[in-house]
C-alpha positions in Angstrom: -164.3 21.9 27.8 -166.7 24.4 29.4 -168.4 21.6 31.4 -165.0 20.6 32.8 -164.2 24.1 33.8 -167.6 24.5 35.5 -167.0 21.2 37.3 -163.5 22.3 38.5 -164.9 25.6 39.8 -167.7 23.8 41.7 -165.1 21.3 43.1 -162.8 24.1 44.3 -165.7 26.1 45.8 -166.9 23.0 47.7 -163.5 22.1 49.0 -163.0 25.6 50.4 -166.2 25.5 52.4 -166.3 24.8 56.1 -168.8 21.9 55.6 -167.4 20.4 52.4 -169.3 17.4 51.0 -166.3 16.2 49.1 -163.9 16.3 52.1 -166.6 14.6 54.2 -166.9 11.9 51.5 -163.2 11.3 51.4 -163.1 11.2 55.2 -165.8 8.5 55.2 -164.0 6.5 52.5 -160.7 6.6 54.5 -162.4 5.6 57.7 -164.1 2.6 55.9 -160.8 1.5 54.3 -159.0 1.7 57.7 -161.7 -0.5 59.4 -161.6 -2.9 56.5 -157.8 -3.2 56.7 -158.0 -3.8 60.5 -160.8 -6.4 60.0 -158.7 -8.3 57.5 -155.3 -8.0 58.9 -155.9 -8.9 62.6 -157.4 -12.3 61.9 -154.7 -12.9 59.2 -152.0 -12.0 61.6 -153.4 -14.3 64.3 -153.5 -17.1 61.7 -149.9 -16.6 60.6 -148.8 -16.4 64.3 -150.6 -19.7 65.0 -149.1 -21.4 61.9 -145.6 -20.2 62.9 -145.9 -21.5 66.4 -147.3 -24.8 65.1 -150.6 -24.7 67.0 -152.8 -24.7 64.0 
């Protein structure tokens, strides 16, 4: 339980910093997921559009 308390204190201290490592990590994860969704959904949408119009 003491280790969990220590981890929670370190987490809160890092989040409150100006140059937080955790917030930077979450920001990078969100940017990667956004780019991944765009990379998958744009070709998928084009494929569905072409199927709908009967060109493919």
